[in-house]
TIRO-836557 format. One record per residue (C-alpha): chain; x negated, y negated, z negated. Coordinates in nm, 2 decimals, always signed. Each point is the difference from the previous one (the first is absolute). Example, Ala and Ser with C-alpha at 12.3 -4.5 7.8 and 13.67 -1.06 7.14 Angstrom:
 kette   east  north     up
     A  -1.23  +0.45  -0.78
     A  -0.14  -0.34  +0.07
//
This chain:
 kette   east  north     up
     A  +2.28  -0.22  +2.76
     A  -0.20  +0.29  -0.12
     A  +0.26  +0.25  -0.09
     A  +0.37  -0.11  +0.06
     A  +0.27  +0.19  -0.19
     A  +0.27  -0.05  +0.27
     A  -0.16  +0.23  +0.26
     A  +0.33  +0.15  +0.13
     A  +0.13  -0.35  +0.09
     A  -0.34  -0.09  +0.16
     A  -0.01  +0.32  +0.20
     A  +0.35  -0.08  +0.14
     A  -0.09  -0.36  +0.09
     A  -0.34  +0.09  +0.16
     A  +0.14  +0.32  +0.17
     A  -0.27  +0.20  -0.18
     A  +0.01  +0.32  -0.19
     A  -0.01  -0.07  -0.37
     A  -0.27  +0.26  -0.06
     A  -0.21  -0.14  +0.28
     A  +0.04  -0.35  -0.14
     A  -0.10  +0.12  -0.35
     A  -0.32  +0.18  +0.10
     A  -0.10  -0.20  +0.30
     A  +0.07  -0.36  -0.11
     A  -0.02  -0.03  -0.37
     A  -0.27  +0.07  -0.27
     A  +0.18  +0.30  -0.13
     A  -0.25  +0.26  +0.14
     A  -0.28  -0.19  -0.17
     A  +0.18  -0.04  -0.33
     A  +0.08  +0.37  -0.03
     A  -0.32  +0.14  +0.17
     A  -0.14  +0.16  -0.32
     A  +0.33  +0.11  -0.16
     A  +0.12  +0.36  -0.03
     A  +0.21  +0.12  +0.30
     A  +0.32  +0.04  -0.21
     A  -0.03  -0.36  -0.11
     A  -0.05  -0.13  +0.35
     A  +0.31  +0.17  +0.12
     A  +0.21  -0.13  -0.29
     A  -0.11  -0.36  +0.07
     A  +0.05  +0.04  +0.37
     A  +0.35  +0.13  -0.05
     A  +0.09  -0.29  -0.23
     A  -0.13  -0.26  +0.24
     A  +0.17  +0.16  +0.31
     A  +0.35  -0.01  -0.17
     A  -0.05  -0.36  -0.11
     A  -0.15  -0.07  -0.34
     A  +0.22  -0.21  -0.23
     A  -0.07  -0.14  -0.35
     A  +0.19  +0.28  -0.18
     A  -0.19  +0.27  +0.19
     A  -0.34  -0.11  -0.11
     A  -0.24  -0.26  +0.13
     A  -0.30  +0.04  +0.24
     A  -0.18  -0.30  -0.15
     A  -0.28  +0.22  -0.13
     A  -0.07  +0.12  +0.35
     A  -0.02  -0.35  +0.13
     A  -0.22  -0.10  -0.29
     A  -0.25  +0.27  +0.07
     A  -0.07  -0.19  +0.33
     A  +0.05  -0.36  -0.09
     A  -0.19  +0.01  -0.33
     A  -0.32  +0.02  +0.21
     A  +0.10  -0.25  +0.26
     A  -0.05  -0.37  -0.11
     A  +0.05  -0.12  +0.35
     A  +0.13  +0.12  +0.34
     A  -0.28  +0.09  +0.24
     A  +0.00  +0.00  +0.38
     A  -0.24  +0.04  +0.30
     A  -0.02  -0.32  +0.22
     A  -0.09  +0.20  +0.31
     A  +0.30  +0.23  -0.06
     A  +0.22  -0.31  -0.04
     A  -0.12  -0.15  +0.33
     A  +0.05  +0.33  +0.19
     A  +0.36  +0.04  -0.14
     A  +0.07  -0.36  +0.09
     A  -0.10  +0.06  +0.36
     A  +0.18  +0.34  +0.03
     A  +0.32  -0.05  -0.21
     A  +0.02  -0.38  -0.04
     A  -0.04  +0.02  -0.38
     A  -0.22  +0.16  -0.26
     A  +0.10  +0.21  -0.30
     A  -0.15  +0.13  -0.33
     A  -0.16  +0.33  +0.01
     A  +0.07  +0.22  -0.29
     A  -0.35  +0.17  +0.03
     A  -0.15  -0.35  -0.04
     A  +0.20  -0.09  -0.31
     A  -0.11  +0.29  -0.23
     A  -0.22  -0.02  -0.31
     A  -0.38  +0.00  +0.08
     A  +0.05  -0.01  +0.38
     A  -0.23  -0.27  +0.14
     A  -0.08  +0.12  +0.35
     A  +0.20  +0.03  +0.32
     A  -0.07  +0.35  +0.14
     A  +0.10  -0.11  +0.36
     A  -0.25  -0.28  +0.03
     A  -0.24  +0.07  -0.29
     A  +0.02  -0.35  -0.13
     A  +0.07  -0.12  -0.36
     A  +0.36  -0.09  -0.07
     A  +0.11  -0.36  -0.07
     A  +0.20  -0.08  -0.31
     A  +0.29  -0.24  -0.05
     A  +0.02  -0.25  -0.28
     A  +0.23  +0.21  -0.21
     A  +0.24  +0.30  +0.02
     A  +0.37  -0.08  +0.01
     A  +0.20  +0.15  -0.28
     A  +0.35  -0.11  +0.08
     A  +0.23  +0.04  +0.30
     A  -0.01  -0.37  +0.07
     A  -0.38  -0.01  +0.00
     A  -0.01  +0.30  +0.23
     A  +0.24  -0.16  +0.24
     A  -0.18  -0.33  +0.01
     A  -0.35  +0.15  +0.02
     A  -0.17  -0.07  +0.34
     A  -0.09  +0.31  +0.20
     A  -0.36  +0.10  +0.05
     A  -0.06  -0.20  +0.32
     A  +0.10  -0.32  -0.19
     A  -0.22  +0.07  -0.30
     A  -0.32  -0.19  -0.08
     A  -0.15  +0.26  -0.23
     A  -0.36  +0.09  -0.06
     A  -0.20  +0.32  -0.02
     A  -0.19  +0.11  -0.31
     A  -0.27  +0.26  +0.02
     A  -0.02  +0.22  -0.31
     A  -0.33  +0.10  -0.15
     A  +0.05  +0.37  +0.07
     A  -0.13  +0.17  +0.30
     A  +0.18  +0.02  +0.34
     A  +0.00  +0.38  -0.03
     A  +0.22  -0.02  -0.31
     A  +0.23  -0.27  +0.15
     A  +0.05  +0.21  +0.32
     A  +0.07  +0.31  -0.21
     A  +0.26  -0.18  -0.21
     A  +0.17  -0.14  +0.31
     A  -0.01  +0.34  +0.19
     A  +0.15  +0.19  -0.29
     A  +0.27  -0.26  -0.06
     A  +0.09  +0.01  +0.38
     A  +0.00  +0.38  +0.00
     A  +0.25  +0.01  -0.28
     A  +0.24  -0.24  +0.17
     A  -0.04  +0.11  +0.37
     A  -0.08  +0.37  -0.01
     A  +0.11  +0.32  -0.18
     A  -0.11  +0.01  -0.36
     A  -0.02  +0.30  -0.23
     A  +0.17  -0.04  -0.34
     A  -0.11  +0.23  -0.28
     A  -0.06  +0.00  -0.37
     A  -0.37  +0.08  -0.01
     A  -0.15  -0.34  +0.07
     A  -0.18  -0.04  -0.33
     A  -0.15  +0.36  +0.01
     A  -0.12  -0.08  +0.35
     A  -0.18  -0.31  -0.14
     A  -0.17  +0.21  -0.27
     A  -0.12  +0.24  +0.27
     A  -0.13  -0.28  +0.22
     A  -0.17  -0.17  -0.30
     A  -0.17  +0.33  -0.09
     A  -0.12  +0.06  +0.35
     A  -0.16  -0.35  +0.00
     A  -0.17  +0.09  -0.34
     A  +0.19  -0.27  -0.19
     A  -0.01  +0.22  -0.30
     A  -0.14  +0.02  -0.36
     A  -0.25  +0.26  -0.11
     A  +0.29  +0.19  -0.14
     A  +0.15  +0.03  +0.35
     A  +0.30  -0.23  -0.07
     A  +0.06  -0.29  +0.24
     A  -0.18  -0.32  -0.11
     A  +0.31  -0.22  +0.02
     A  -0.15  -0.31  -0.16
     A  -0.30  +0.01  +0.22
     A  +0.22  +0.05  +0.30
     A  +0.21  -0.30  -0.10
     A  -0.32  -0.21  -0.03
     A  -0.13  +0.10  +0.34
     A  +0.33  -0.06  +0.17
     A  +0.02  -0.35  -0.14
     A  -0.36  -0.06  +0.12
     A  +0.09  +0.13  +0.35
     A  +0.32  -0.20  +0.05
     A  -0.07  -0.30  -0.22
     A  +0.21  -0.12  -0.29
     A  +0.16  -0.28  +0.21
     A  +0.12  +0.23  +0.27
     A  +0.14  +0.25  -0.25
     A  +0.18  -0.28  -0.19
     A  +0.15  -0.13  +0.33
     A  +0.13  +0.34  +0.09
     A  +0.17  +0.03  -0.35
     A  -0.25  +0.26  -0.11
     A  -0.24  -0.19  -0.22
     A  -0.13  +0.10  -0.34
     A  -0.24  -0.11  -0.27
     A  -0.04  +0.29  -0.24
     A  -0.15  +0.28  +0.22
     A  +0.06  +0.26  -0.28
     A  +0.37  -0.03  +0.05
     A  +0.00  -0.11  +0.36
     A  +0.24  +0.17  +0.25
     A  -0.29  +0.18  +0.20
     A  -0.10  +0.18  -0.32
     A  +0.36  +0.09  -0.08
     A  +0.06  +0.14  +0.35
     A  -0.27  +0.27  -0.04
     A  +0.10  +0.08  -0.36
     A  +0.15  +0.34  -0.08
     A  +0.38  +0.02  -0.07
     A  +0.06  -0.36  +0.09
     A  +0.37  -0.06  +0.06
     A  -0.02  -0.38  +0.07
     A  +0.14  -0.10  +0.35
     A  -0.25  -0.22  +0.20
     A  +0.08  -0.26  +0.27
     A  -0.07  +0.10  +0.36
     A  -0.29  -0.26  +0.03
     A  -0.19  +0.17  -0.28
     A  +0.02  +0.34  +0.18
     A  -0.12  -0.16  +0.32
     A  -0.29  -0.19  -0.16
     A  -0.12  +0.31  -0.19
     A  +0.02  +0.21  +0.31
     A  -0.20  -0.26  +0.20
     A  -0.26  -0.01  -0.28
     A  -0.04  +0.37  +0.01
     A  -0.03  -0.01  +0.39
     A  -0.28  -0.26  +0.00
     A  -0.16  +0.08  -0.33
     A  -0.38  -0.05  -0.01
     A  -0.20  +0.14  -0.29
     A  -0.21  -0.31  -0.05
     A  -0.18  -0.07  -0.32
     A  +0.27  -0.13  -0.23
     A  -0.07  -0.24  -0.29
     A  +0.29  +0.16  -0.19
     A  -0.08  +0.18  -0.33
     A  +0.23  +0.15  -0.25
     A  +0.02  -0.16  -0.35
     A  -0.17  +0.18  -0.28
     A  +0.25  +0.18  -0.24
     A  +0.08  -0.20  -0.31
     A  +0.18  -0.32  -0.10
     A  +0.02  -0.26  +0.27
     A  -0.19  -0.32  -0.09
     A  +0.21  -0.31  -0.04
     A  -0.03  -0.26  +0.28
     A  -0.02  -0.29  -0.26
     A  -0.01  -0.28  +0.26
     A  +0.30  +0.12  +0.19
     A  +0.20  +0.07  -0.32
     A  -0.11  -0.34  -0.14
     A  +0.13  -0.19  +0.31
     A  +0.33  +0.19  -0.01
     A  +0.05  -0.04  -0.38
     A  -0.07  -0.37  +0.00
     A  +0.25  -0.06  +0.27
     A  +0.26  +0.22  -0.18
     A  -0.06  -0.19  -0.33
     A  +0.04  -0.34  +0.16
     A  +0.33  +0.11  +0.17
     A  +0.15  +0.13  -0.32
     A  -0.13  -0.30  -0.20
     A  +0.16  -0.25  +0.24
     A  +0.33  +0.20  -0.02
     A  -0.01  -0.02  -0.38
     A  -0.08  -0.37  +0.00
     A  +0.29  -0.07  +0.25
     A  +0.24  +0.19  -0.21
     A  -0.13  -0.17  -0.32
     A  -0.06  +0.34  -0.15
     A  -0.27  +0.06  -0.27
     A  -0.20  +0.32  +0.07
     A  -0.33  +0.16  -0.12
     A  -0.31  +0.07  +0.21
     A  +0.04  +0.36  -0.08
     A  +0.35  +0.01  +0.14
     A  -0.12  -0.16  +0.32
     A  -0.27  +0.26  +0.04
     A  +0.23  +0.29  -0.09
     A  +0.24  -0.11  +0.27
     A  -0.28  +0.04  +0.26
     A  -0.08  +0.35  -0.12
     A  -0.37  -0.10  -0.06
     A  +0.00  -0.07  -0.37
     A  -0.21  +0.30  -0.10
     A  -0.26  -0.06  +0.28
     A  -0.03  -0.36  -0.10
     A  -0.01  +0.08  -0.37
     A  -0.31  +0.22  +0.04
     A  -0.18  -0.19  +0.27
     A  +0.07  -0.37  -0.07
     A  -0.34  -0.12  +0.11
     A  +0.05  +0.15  +0.35
     A  +0.30  -0.22  +0.07
     A  -0.13  -0.37  +0.00
     A  +0.29  -0.13  +0.23
     A  +0.26  +0.16  -0.22
     A  -0.16  -0.15  -0.31
     A  +0.00  -0.34  +0.16
     A  +0.37  +0.04  +0.09
     A  +0.09  +0.11  -0.35
     A  -0.18  -0.30  -0.15
     A  +0.20  -0.23  +0.23
     A  +0.32  +0.18  -0.10
     A  -0.08  -0.03  -0.38
     A  -0.01  -0.38  +0.04
     A  +0.36  -0.01  +0.13
     A  +0.32  -0.02  -0.21
     A  +0.09  +0.35  +0.11
     A  -0.27  +0.16  -0.20
     A  +0.10  +0.13  -0.34
     A  -0.34  -0.08  -0.14
     A  -0.07  -0.33  +0.18
     A  -0.35  -0.13  -0.01
     A  -0.01  -0.31  -0.22
     A  +0.34  +0.06  -0.14
     A  +0.34  -0.11  +0.13
     A  +0.12  -0.36  +0.04
     A  +0.30  +0.06  -0.22
     A  -0.22  +0.13  -0.28
     A  -0.24  -0.29  +0.04
     A  +0.28  -0.25  -0.02
     A  +0.13  +0.17  -0.33
     A  -0.35  -0.02  -0.15
     A  -0.02  -0.37  +0.09
     A  +0.34  -0.07  -0.15
     A  -0.11  +0.17  -0.32
     A  -0.31  -0.21  -0.02
     A  +0.20  -0.32  +0.05
     A  +0.26  +0.11  -0.25
     A  +0.29  +0.03  +0.24
     A  +0.04  +0.37  -0.06
     A  -0.03  +0.23  -0.31
     A  -0.30  +0.24  +0.00
     A  +0.04  +0.35  +0.11
     A  +0.10  +0.26  -0.26
     A  -0.14  +0.35  +0.07
     A  +0.19  +0.30  -0.13
     A  -0.19  +0.31  -0.11
     A  +0.16  +0.33  +0.09
     A  -0.15  +0.33  -0.12
     A  -0.06  +0.27  +0.26
     A  -0.04  +0.27  -0.27
     A  +0.35  +0.14  -0.06
     A  -0.12  +0.21  -0.31
     A  -0.09  -0.32  -0.18
     A  +0.31  -0.20  +0.09
     A  +0.28  +0.03  -0.26
     A  +0.35  -0.12  -0.01
     A  +0.04  -0.31  -0.20
     A  +0.30  -0.12  -0.19
     A  +0.20  -0.27  +0.15
     A  -0.05  -0.21  -0.32
     A  -0.38  +0.03  +0.03
     A  -0.15  -0.34  +0.10
     A  -0.21  +0.01  +0.32
     A  -0.37  -0.03  -0.04
     A  -0.19  -0.30  +0.15
     A  -0.13  +0.21  +0.29
     A  +0.35  +0.12  +0.08
     A  +0.11  -0.36  +0.01
//
């Protein structure tokens, strides 16, 4: 639905020029908006001649759009007008783009369907917009940002768009002009990522497929970094541009961490480690495998942290104590049932006492004995 690979056949059936069909009725212009011109021409040529499996797939182009689209969106007023004018409604490609929540024609929030179809059968059976019973959700970000995202997305699809290779350098220039810089003059990427998340809201960014937790390694910080060669999805370019356009230098609560070793979030690590220990312990019990506590912790990669900060992990200690009472623990608390049964059998005379053998670990003191030399009582 978003980017068919049989464009030549569709052009014949619809009596439309294939190039007009590609640029005017698919998400191709949006998917390639921020690519170099040479790459755009290569992909255009491949689609116009009919892309087959052996010629390469365009799945990555479709994914750059559908990754930030958990549901189809539509405007109820547009659907009613189309029903009166044409007898049926249709899905607008400018409404079904990541981060687009506003109808530019009516200025109203878009409604969302229950889910986004992923197969051909689901696409064919999905009711058209005038038969949908969706609902509108208002994001926490400002209307100015929502309108800017919708306008830029529509301009990419409906109007001429300039393709070049200097998008990231343009972003660094815009960030510098807005004084989003460090005392050294470099762009404050981490601070910018924090303020962008504050402006749009974490929920909106996640819904658009652009969410992040660690602001030090977030995509806004990478997009203003020198010599960055990572390709970014179109939605990230559009969101960053909207942020620059409507940036307000308000007092931010963000502050850079002091240099040095990052303190351990003991509570978070404790919760994660306790869950990981329980999962591995249950697997060992199910397989009837005997393991040590150290091996469980080494499997999680947190053995050294736990070893030096045991008192900071009460939930993990509790989980370890529970594990040591199970039969999967090598050093079981209270001893093993089999060992207890042997001791009881010895006490009742039903089994001979244990005979322990002494083996010397000092190789220099151990000497070869003659085969005729009788064994000592300890060796027996």
